[in-house]
C-alpha positions as YAML, in Angstrom:
chain: A
units: angstrom
residues:
- id: 1
  name: MET
  ca: [-0.26, 61.20, 7.17]
- id: 2
  name: THR
  ca: [-2.16, 63.77, 9.17]
- id: 3
  name: ALA
  ca: [-4.45, 61.06, 10.50]
- id: 4
  name: TYR
  ca: [-1.45, 58.94, 11.43]
- id: 5
  name: ARG
  ca: [0.24, 61.76, 13.36]
- id: 6
  name: THR
  ca: [-2.99, 62.58, 15.14]
- id: 7
  name: ALA
  ca: [-3.51, 58.96, 16.16]
- id: 8
  name: THR
  ca: [0.08, 58.63, 17.37]
- id: 9
  name: ALA
  ca: [-0.19, 61.75, 19.48]
- id: 10
  name: ALA
  ca: [-3.41, 60.45, 20.98]
- id: 11
  name: ALA
  ca: [-1.79, 57.11, 21.82]
- id: 12
  name: VAL
  ca: [1.13, 58.85, 23.54]
- id: 13
  name: ALA
  ca: [-1.29, 61.02, 25.51]
- id: 14
  name: LEU
  ca: [-3.12, 57.88, 26.58]
- id: 15
  name: ALA
  ca: [0.08, 56.14, 27.64]
- id: 16
  name: ALA
  ca: [1.49, 59.06, 29.63]
- id: 17
  name: PRO
  ca: [-0.89, 58.67, 32.60]
- id: 18
  name: LEU
  ca: [-0.07, 54.97, 32.72]
- id: 19
  name: LEU
  ca: [3.60, 55.82, 33.05]
- id: 20
  name: LEU
  ca: [2.88, 58.27, 35.86]
- id: 21
  name: VAL
  ca: [0.76, 55.71, 37.71]
- id: 22
  name: THR
  ca: [3.51, 53.10, 37.32]
- id: 23
  name: TRP
  ca: [6.15, 55.44, 38.75]
- id: 24
  name: ALA
  ca: [3.90, 56.35, 41.67]
- id: 25
  name: ALA
  ca: [3.09, 52.71, 42.42]
- id: 26
  name: GLY
  ca: [6.72, 51.71, 43.03]
- id: 27
  name: PRO
  ca: [7.67, 50.96, 46.66]
- id: 28
  name: ALA
  ca: [9.38, 53.68, 48.66]
- id: 29
  name: SER
  ca: [13.13, 53.39, 49.11]
- id: 30
  name: ALA
  ca: [14.29, 52.46, 52.56]
- id: 31
  name: HIS
  ca: [17.28, 53.39, 54.64]
- id: 32
  name: GLY
  ca: [18.66, 51.37, 57.57]
- id: 33
  name: ALA
  ca: [18.53, 49.66, 60.97]
- id: 34
  name: PRO
  ca: [20.98, 48.12, 63.46]
- id: 35
  name: THR
  ca: [21.92, 44.57, 62.61]
- id: 36
  name: ALA
  ca: [24.54, 44.11, 65.36]
- id: 37
  name: PRO
  ca: [23.45, 44.01, 68.07]
- id: 38
  name: VAL
  ca: [20.46, 42.84, 66.10]
- id: 39
  name: SER
  ca: [17.46, 45.14, 66.40]
- id: 40
  name: ARG
  ca: [13.93, 43.86, 66.88]
- id: 41
  name: VAL
  ca: [12.83, 45.11, 63.47]
- id: 42
  name: ALA
  ca: [15.73, 43.37, 61.70]
- id: 43
  name: ALA
  ca: [15.39, 40.13, 63.67]
- id: 44
  name: CYS
  ca: [11.63, 39.91, 63.13]
- id: 45
  name: SER
  ca: [11.73, 40.82, 59.45]
- id: 46
  name: PRO
  ca: [11.07, 38.20, 56.76]
- id: 47
  name: GLU
  ca: [14.85, 38.08, 56.25]
- id: 48
  name: GLY
  ca: [15.66, 37.57, 59.93]
- id: 49
  name: ASP
  ca: [17.73, 34.41, 59.36]
- id: 50
  name: GLY
  ca: [15.26, 32.29, 61.29]
- id: 51
  name: LEU
  ca: [14.88, 34.71, 64.21]
- id: 52
  name: GLU
  ca: [11.55, 35.83, 62.78]
- id: 53
  name: ARG
  ca: [10.20, 32.41, 63.76]
- id: 54
  name: THR
  ca: [10.92, 32.84, 67.47]
- id: 55
  name: ALA
  ca: [7.93, 33.13, 69.79]
- id: 56
  name: ALA
  ca: [8.46, 36.84, 70.46]
- id: 57
  name: CYS
  ca: [8.78, 37.73, 66.78]
- id: 58
  name: ARG
  ca: [5.70, 35.70, 65.90]
- id: 59
  name: ALA
  ca: [3.79, 37.56, 68.62]
- id: 60
  name: ALA
  ca: [5.10, 40.90, 67.35]
- id: 61
  name: ILE
  ca: [4.05, 40.12, 63.79]
- id: 62
  name: ALA
  ca: [0.61, 39.01, 64.99]
- id: 63
  name: ALA
  ca: [0.19, 42.21, 67.03]
- id: 64
  name: ASN
  ca: [1.41, 44.20, 64.09]
- id: 65
  name: GLY
  ca: [-1.06, 42.63, 61.69]
- id: 66
  name: ALA
  ca: [1.60, 42.44, 58.98]
- id: 67
  name: PRO
  ca: [5.23, 41.30, 58.64]
- id: 68
  name: PHE
  ca: [8.07, 43.76, 59.12]
- id: 69
  name: THR
  ca: [9.01, 43.75, 55.46]
- id: 70
  name: ALA
  ca: [10.25, 47.34, 55.53]
- id: 71
  name: TRP
  ca: [12.77, 46.53, 58.26]
- id: 72
  name: ASP
  ca: [15.01, 49.44, 57.21]
- id: 73
  name: ASN
  ca: [12.37, 52.15, 57.06]
- id: 74
  name: LEU
  ca: [11.34, 52.83, 60.67]
- id: 75
  name: ARG
  ca: [11.55, 56.61, 60.57]
- id: 76
  name: VAL
  ca: [9.60, 59.63, 61.78]
- id: 77
  name: GLY
  ca: [9.72, 63.03, 60.11]
- id: 78
  name: GLY
  ca: [9.94, 66.45, 61.67]
- id: 79
  name: VAL
  ca: [11.10, 65.45, 65.16]
- id: 80
  name: ASN
  ca: [14.08, 67.84, 65.14]
- id: 81
  name: GLY
  ca: [15.56, 66.52, 68.37]
- id: 82
  name: ARG
  ca: [12.25, 66.59, 70.29]
- id: 83
  name: ASP
  ca: [12.34, 62.82, 70.73]
- id: 84
  name: ARG
  ca: [11.03, 62.72, 74.30]
- id: 85
  name: SER
  ca: [8.07, 64.97, 73.56]
- id: 86
  name: VAL
  ca: [7.12, 63.49, 70.17]
- id: 87
  name: ILE
  ca: [7.56, 59.74, 70.72]
- id: 88
  name: PRO
  ca: [5.15, 58.49, 73.42]
- id: 89
  name: ASP
  ca: [6.19, 56.33, 76.37]
- id: 90
  name: GLY
  ca: [5.64, 52.66, 75.62]
- id: 91
  name: LYS
  ca: [6.14, 53.22, 71.90]
- id: 92
  name: LEU
  ca: [9.85, 53.88, 71.67]
- id: 93
  name: CYS
  ca: [10.68, 50.72, 69.71]
- id: 94
  name: SER
  ca: [8.07, 51.52, 67.04]
- id: 95
  name: GLY
  ca: [8.75, 55.24, 66.99]
- id: 96
  name: GLY
  ca: [5.03, 55.59, 67.60]
- id: 97
  name: LEU
  ca: [4.32, 54.30, 64.09]
- id: 98
  name: PRO
  ca: [1.28, 52.02, 63.78]
- id: 99
  name: ALA
  ca: [3.05, 50.09, 61.02]
- id: 100
  name: TYR
  ca: [5.62, 48.87, 63.59]
- id: 101
  name: LYS
  ca: [3.53, 48.64, 66.78]
- id: 102
  name: GLY
  ca: [4.35, 44.95, 67.32]
- id: 103
  name: LEU
  ca: [7.91, 45.94, 68.26]
- id: 104
  name: ASP
  ca: [6.63, 47.58, 71.46]
- id: 105
  name: LEU
  ca: [5.54, 44.30, 73.07]
- id: 106
  name: ALA
  ca: [6.88, 44.02, 76.62]
- id: 107
  name: ARG
  ca: [8.53, 40.58, 76.46]
- id: 108
  name: ALA
  ca: [11.74, 39.10, 77.81]
- id: 109
  name: ASP
  ca: [12.28, 36.65, 74.94]
- id: 110
  name: PHE
  ca: [12.99, 38.79, 71.89]
- id: 111
  name: PRO
  ca: [16.16, 37.72, 70.04]
- id: 112
  name: SER
  ca: [19.05, 39.17, 72.00]
- id: 113
  name: THR
  ca: [22.80, 39.70, 71.95]
- id: 114
  name: ARG
  ca: [25.19, 38.89, 74.81]
- id: 115
  name: MET
  ca: [27.38, 41.83, 75.82]
- id: 116
  name: THR
  ca: [30.21, 42.51, 78.29]
- id: 117
  name: PRO
  ca: [29.84, 45.28, 80.91]
- id: 118
  name: GLY
  ca: [32.40, 48.01, 80.32]
- id: 119
  name: GLY
  ca: [33.52, 46.29, 77.12]
- id: 120
  name: SER
  ca: [34.12, 47.83, 73.73]
- id: 121
  name: PHE
  ca: [31.82, 46.91, 70.89]
- id: 122
  name: THR
  ca: [30.91, 47.98, 67.38]
- id: 123
  name: LEU
  ca: [27.36, 48.95, 66.51]
- id: 124
  name: LYS
  ca: [26.71, 47.86, 62.94]
- id: 125
  name: TYR
  ca: [23.94, 49.88, 61.34]
- id: 126
  name: SER
  ca: [23.15, 48.41, 57.94]
- id: 127
  name: SER
  ca: [21.97, 51.03, 55.48]
- id: 128
  name: THR
  ca: [20.43, 50.88, 52.02]
- id: 129
  name: ILE
  ca: [20.60, 54.63, 51.37]
- id: 130
  name: PRO
  ca: [23.35, 56.83, 52.86]
- id: 131
  name: HIS
  ca: [22.46, 59.90, 54.91]
- id: 132
  name: THR
  ca: [24.37, 62.33, 57.06]
- id: 133
  name: GLY
  ca: [23.38, 62.73, 60.69]
- id: 134
  name: THR
  ca: [24.13, 61.87, 64.31]
- id: 135
  name: PHE
  ca: [23.75, 58.52, 66.03]
- id: 136
  name: LYS
  ca: [22.93, 58.48, 69.75]
- id: 137
  name: LEU
  ca: [23.25, 55.27, 71.76]
- id: 138
  name: PHE
  ca: [21.38, 54.76, 75.04]
- id: 139
  name: LEU
  ca: [21.41, 51.78, 77.39]
- id: 140
  name: THR
  ca: [18.55, 51.24, 79.82]
- id: 141
  name: LYS
  ca: [19.20, 51.99, 83.47]
- id: 142
  name: GLN
  ca: [19.90, 49.21, 85.94]
- id: 143
  name: GLY
  ca: [16.53, 48.01, 87.19]
- id: 144
  name: TYR
  ca: [14.89, 48.08, 83.76]
- id: 145
  name: SER
  ca: [12.35, 45.29, 83.29]
- id: 146
  name: PRO
  ca: [11.74, 43.91, 79.78]
- id: 147
  name: THR
  ca: [8.25, 42.86, 80.86]
- id: 148
  name: ARG
  ca: [7.21, 46.51, 81.10]
- id: 149
  name: ALA
  ca: [6.82, 48.73, 78.05]
- id: 150
  name: LEU
  ca: [9.96, 50.81, 77.45]
- id: 151
  name: LYS
  ca: [9.63, 54.41, 78.67]
- id: 152
  name: TRP
  ca: [11.88, 57.42, 78.38]
- id: 153
  name: SER
  ca: [12.41, 57.28, 82.14]
- id: 154
  name: ASP
  ca: [14.08, 53.87, 81.62]
- id: 155
  name: LEU
  ca: [16.85, 55.63, 79.68]
- id: 156
  name: PRO
  ca: [19.51, 58.05, 80.94]
- id: 157
  name: GLU
  ca: [19.15, 61.67, 79.89]
- id: 158
  name: GLN
  ca: [22.38, 61.52, 77.91]
- id: 159
  name: PRO
  ca: [23.63, 58.83, 75.50]
- id: 160
  name: PHE
  ca: [26.69, 56.80, 76.42]
- id: 161
  name: ALA
  ca: [28.03, 57.20, 72.89]
- id: 162
  name: THR
  ca: [27.45, 59.41, 69.84]
- id: 163
  name: ALA
  ca: [28.78, 59.53, 66.29]
- id: 164
  name: THR
  ca: [28.24, 62.16, 63.62]
- id: 165
  name: ASP
  ca: [28.51, 61.40, 59.90]
- id: 166
  name: PRO
  ca: [30.34, 58.06, 60.13]
- id: 167
  name: ALA
  ca: [31.43, 56.56, 56.83]
- id: 168
  name: LEU
  ca: [29.18, 54.08, 55.07]
- id: 169
  name: VAL
  ca: [31.42, 51.10, 54.29]
- id: 170
  name: ASP
  ca: [30.20, 47.89, 52.65]
- id: 171
  name: GLY
  ca: [26.57, 48.82, 53.23]
- id: 172
  name: ALA
  ca: [26.86, 49.68, 56.93]
- id: 173
  name: TYR
  ca: [27.83, 52.36, 59.40]
- id: 174
  name: ARG
  ca: [30.12, 51.07, 62.16]
- id: 175
  name: ILE
  ca: [30.21, 52.94, 65.44]
- id: 176
  name: GLU
  ca: [32.86, 52.07, 68.02]
- id: 177
  name: ALA
  ca: [31.71, 52.52, 71.60]
- id: 178
  name: LYS
  ca: [32.39, 51.42, 75.17]
- id: 179
  name: LEU
  ca: [29.53, 50.06, 77.22]
- id: 180
  name: PRO
  ca: [28.68, 51.23, 80.74]
- id: 181
  name: SER
  ca: [30.22, 48.94, 83.33]
- id: 182
  name: ASP
  ca: [27.36, 48.73, 85.85]
- id: 183
  name: ARG
  ca: [24.68, 46.83, 83.90]
- id: 184
  name: THR
  ca: [23.61, 43.26, 84.54]
- id: 185
  name: GLY
  ca: [20.90, 41.03, 83.15]
- id: 186
  name: ARG
  ca: [18.63, 41.90, 80.26]
- id: 187
  name: GLN
  ca: [18.77, 45.48, 78.98]
- id: 188
  name: MET
  ca: [17.77, 47.50, 75.91]
- id: 189
  name: LEU
  ca: [20.17, 49.27, 73.58]
- id: 190
  name: PHE
  ca: [18.16, 52.15, 72.14]
- id: 191
  name: THR
  ca: [19.53, 53.89, 69.05]
- id: 192
  name: ILE
  ca: [18.44, 57.25, 67.65]
- id: 193
  name: TRP
  ca: [19.70, 58.34, 64.24]
- id: 194
  name: GLN
  ca: [18.78, 61.96, 63.57]
- id: 195
  name: ASN
  ca: [19.40, 62.80, 59.93]
- id: 196
  name: SER
  ca: [20.82, 66.13, 58.85]
- id: 197
  name: SER
  ca: [20.34, 65.45, 55.13]
- id: 198
  name: THR
  ca: [16.62, 64.66, 55.56]
- id: 199
  name: PRO
  ca: [13.93, 65.66, 58.10]
- id: 200
  name: ASP
  ca: [13.77, 62.06, 59.39]
- id: 201
  name: THR
  ca: [14.79, 60.45, 62.66]
- id: 202
  name: TYR
  ca: [15.19, 56.67, 62.98]
- id: 203
  name: TYR
  ca: [14.54, 54.69, 66.17]
- id: 204
  name: SER
  ca: [15.50, 51.13, 67.06]
- id: 205
  name: CYS
  ca: [15.57, 48.70, 69.96]
- id: 206
  name: SER
  ca: [18.22, 46.00, 70.34]
- id: 207
  name: ASP
  ca: [17.72, 43.51, 73.19]
- id: 208
  name: VAL
  ca: [21.02, 42.78, 74.95]
- id: 209
  name: VAL
  ca: [21.99, 40.55, 77.88]
- id: 210
  name: PHE
  ca: [24.80, 41.11, 80.38]
- id: 211
  name: PRO
  ca: [26.15, 38.53, 82.86]
- id: 212
  name: GLY
  ca: [24.54, 38.45, 86.29]
- id: 213
  name: GLY
  ca: [21.17, 39.72, 87.37]
- id: 214
  name: SER
  ca: [17.93, 38.30, 86.07]
- id: 215
  name: THR
  ca: [17.02, 37.94, 82.42]
- id: 216
  name: ALA
  ca: [13.38, 37.18, 83.34]
- id: 217
  name: SER
  ca: [13.40, 34.26, 80.93]
- id: 218
  name: LYS
  ca: [15.86, 32.51, 78.70]
- id: 219
  name: PRO
  ca: [16.45, 34.73, 75.64]
- id: 220
  name: SER
  ca: [14.92, 33.16, 72.58]
- id: 221
  name: GLY
  ca: [17.18, 33.38, 69.58]
- id: 222
  name: SER
  ca: [20.09, 34.89, 71.53]
- id: 223
  name: GLY
  ca: [23.67, 34.48, 70.45]
- id: 224
  name: SER
  ca: [24.33, 31.70, 72.93]
- id: 225
  name: ALA
  ca: [25.28, 28.26, 71.69]
- id: 226
  name: GLY
  ca: [22.42, 26.32, 70.21]
- id: 227
  name: SER
  ca: [19.94, 29.18, 70.11]
- id: 228
  name: ALA
  ca: [17.74, 29.35, 67.01]
- id: 229
  name: ALA
  ca: [20.17, 27.00, 65.27]
- id: 230
  name: GLY
  ca: [17.43, 24.69, 64.14]
- id: 231
  name: ALA
  ca: [15.45, 27.55, 62.68]
- id: 232
  name: LYS
  ca: [18.11, 28.89, 60.37]
- id: 233
  name: SER
  ca: [16.73, 30.43, 57.21]
- id: 234
  name: THR
  ca: [18.22, 30.39, 53.74]
- id: 235
  name: LYS
  ca: [17.60, 34.12, 53.36]
- id: 236
  name: SER
  ca: [20.44, 36.50, 54.06]
- id: 237
  name: THR
  ca: [19.01, 39.97, 54.70]
- id: 238
  name: PRO
  ca: [19.78, 40.53, 57.48]
- id: 239
  name: LYS
  ca: [22.02, 37.48, 58.00]
- id: 240
  name: ALA
  ca: [23.11, 36.37, 61.46]
- id: 241
  name: THR
  ca: [26.57, 35.06, 62.32]
- id: 242
  name: ARG
  ca: [28.11, 33.90, 65.60]
- id: 243
  name: SER
  ca: [30.99, 35.26, 67.62]
- id: 244
  name: ALA
  ca: [32.61, 34.13, 70.86]
- id: 245
  name: THR
  ca: [34.13, 37.55, 71.66]
- id: 246
  name: SER
  ca: [32.72, 40.56, 73.44]
- id: 247
  name: GLU
  ca: [31.39, 41.72, 70.10]
- id: 248
  name: PRO
  ca: [27.66, 41.15, 69.57]
- id: 249
  name: SER
  ca: [27.12, 37.44, 69.16]
- id: 250
  name: ARG
  ca: [24.56, 37.84, 66.39]
- id: 251
  name: THR
  ca: [25.17, 40.18, 63.52]
- id: 252
  name: ALA
  ca: [23.18, 40.85, 60.42]
- id: 253
  name: THR
  ca: [24.21, 42.16, 57.05]
- id: 254
  name: PRO
  ca: [21.95, 42.60, 54.07]
- id: 255
  name: SER
  ca: [23.28, 40.75, 51.06]
- id: 256
  name: ALA
  ca: [23.70, 42.34, 47.66]
- id: 257
  name: ALA
  ca: [21.32, 39.78, 46.20]
- id: 258
  name: ASN
  ca: [18.38, 40.58, 48.45]
- id: 259
  name: SER
  ca: [18.81, 44.27, 49.30]
- id: 260
  name: PRO
  ca: [19.25, 47.40, 47.21]
- id: 261
  name: SER
  ca: [22.82, 48.59, 46.84]
- id: 262
  name: PRO
  ca: [23.53, 51.88, 48.63]
- id: 263
  name: VAL
  ca: [22.78, 54.79, 46.33]
- id: 264
  name: ALA
  ca: [23.14, 58.48, 46.92]
- id: 265
  name: ALA
  ca: [19.89, 60.31, 47.51]
- id: 266
  name: SER
  ca: [19.65, 64.07, 47.55]
- id: 267
  name: PRO
  ca: [17.65, 65.69, 50.36]
- id: 268
  name: ALA
  ca: [15.24, 67.05, 47.77]
- id: 269
  name: ALA
  ca: [14.42, 63.53, 46.67]
- id: 270
  name: GLU
  ca: [13.42, 62.47, 50.17]
- id: 271
  name: THR
  ca: [9.80, 62.69, 51.23]
- id: 272
  name: GLY
  ca: [9.70, 63.00, 55.00]
- id: 273
  name: PRO
  ca: [6.53, 61.68, 56.60]
- id: 274
  name: ASP
  ca: [4.38, 63.66, 58.96]
- id: 275
  name: ASP
  ca: [4.94, 63.20, 62.68]
- id: 276
  name: LEU
  ca: [3.93, 59.73, 63.82]
- id: 277
  name: THR
  ca: [2.84, 58.67, 60.34]
- id: 278
  name: PRO
  ca: [4.41, 55.56, 58.80]
- id: 279
  name: ALA
  ca: [7.21, 56.62, 56.47]
- id: 280
  name: ALA
  ca: [6.47, 53.68, 54.23]
- id: 281
  name: ASP
  ca: [3.83, 51.00, 53.88]
- id: 282
  name: SER
  ca: [5.01, 48.14, 56.09]
- id: 283
  name: THR
  ca: [4.39, 45.72, 53.24]
- id: 284
  name: SER
  ca: [6.36, 47.65, 50.63]
- id: 285
  name: GLY
  ca: [9.86, 46.50, 51.54]
- id: 286
  name: GLY
  ca: [13.09, 48.28, 50.71]
- id: 287
  name: GLY
  ca: [13.65, 46.93, 47.22]
- id: 288
  name: PRO
  ca: [14.16, 49.17, 44.21]
- id: 289
  name: ALA
  ca: [11.11, 50.19, 42.22]
- id: 290
  name: LEU
  ca: [12.86, 49.81, 38.88]
- id: 291
  name: PRO
  ca: [11.29, 46.47, 37.80]
- id: 292
  name: LEU
  ca: [7.78, 47.85, 38.27]
- id: 293
  name: VAL
  ca: [8.66, 51.05, 36.48]
- id: 294
  name: ALA
  ca: [10.30, 49.24, 33.61]
- id: 295
  name: GLY
  ca: [7.34, 46.90, 33.22]
- id: 296
  name: GLY
  ca: [4.86, 49.75, 33.17]
- id: 297
  name: ALA
  ca: [6.93, 51.75, 30.71]
- id: 298
  name: ALA
  ca: [7.25, 48.77, 28.41]
- id: 299
  name: ALA
  ca: [3.50, 48.19, 28.49]
- id: 300
  name: ALA
  ca: [2.82, 51.83, 27.69]
- id: 301
  name: LEU
  ca: [5.32, 51.87, 24.81]
- id: 302
  name: LEU
  ca: [3.88, 48.66, 23.38]
- id: 303
  name: LEU
  ca: [0.41, 50.17, 23.54]
- id: 304
  name: THR
  ca: [1.60, 53.28, 21.75]
- id: 305
  name: ALA
  ca: [3.43, 51.31, 19.05]
- id: 306
  name: GLY
  ca: [0.49, 48.97, 18.54]
- id: 307
  name: VAL
  ca: [-1.98, 51.79, 18.01]
- id: 308
  name: ALA
  ca: [0.37, 53.56, 15.62]
- id: 309
  name: PHE
  ca: [1.01, 50.38, 13.64]
- id: 310
  name: VAL
  ca: [-2.67, 49.57, 13.23]
- id: 311
  name: LEU
  ca: [-3.54, 53.09, 12.14]
- id: 312
  name: ARG
  ca: [-0.62, 53.17, 9.72]
- id: 313
  name: ARG
  ca: [-1.78, 49.92, 8.10]
- id: 314
  name: ARG
  ca: [-5.26, 51.32, 7.77]
- id: 315
  name: GLY
  ca: [-3.90, 54.52, 6.21]
...
């Protein structure tokens, strides 16, 4: 009996490190991104509803060196409102993160959303983990050129709309706002979400098009009739739909089947990345780590039971 207990204890001790490794190996949880007007990171993700196959998204993925699997995890830690001094010019869309550098390409054919000057719209920010914090919405100044890398000087000093701690409903924050009335042509809607429950700040670029002016080139994958229709994907996270109103003409909502359900996460459970360090491996995705953990735990338990059984038979 003594030999049996000793062997069992040894087997458990052997299995414990395997369990720890399995827990550590699980992908990091992710958080959110604008899906209406569709952001570059959502459109060019593997679940971009066909938009990821547009020329601009293919170029962004190639420049990135990897797909934008973690479309909802573009975040930078420790900014604390110092956006303009921490995030470099030309790297606003990526937040300065190497894992998202393809989003900074200066192109006029990223998937876009048609908007109405001076019109009301709803920003839909799909989220996989709720946080408190403040959203700030900026629209590029008239004269902005999409063929030049986005700089802070392209944006007004103050946002045209803000929202603090909006409710998370059906997996998304919805922010009602009124657009400036003096924009024409192709512009960039730049969203900053500064968390108060974590040390993270999220950045995103949504290409939008207003009537008049020059769009530099026909938007690829825009919400206009016939765009990207032949490239529709069967995936649904984020999923695009069409609208003929002043609302964004392409929206995107992660489906329950392909995205984690929103779960509460305490600030202590969050691990904020260092400044300008990817918050998550761009290949990890936002899915729950439970299947990996369960598989590793099962393997460890089977190992423990097997050793104990063999030793017991021998005893």
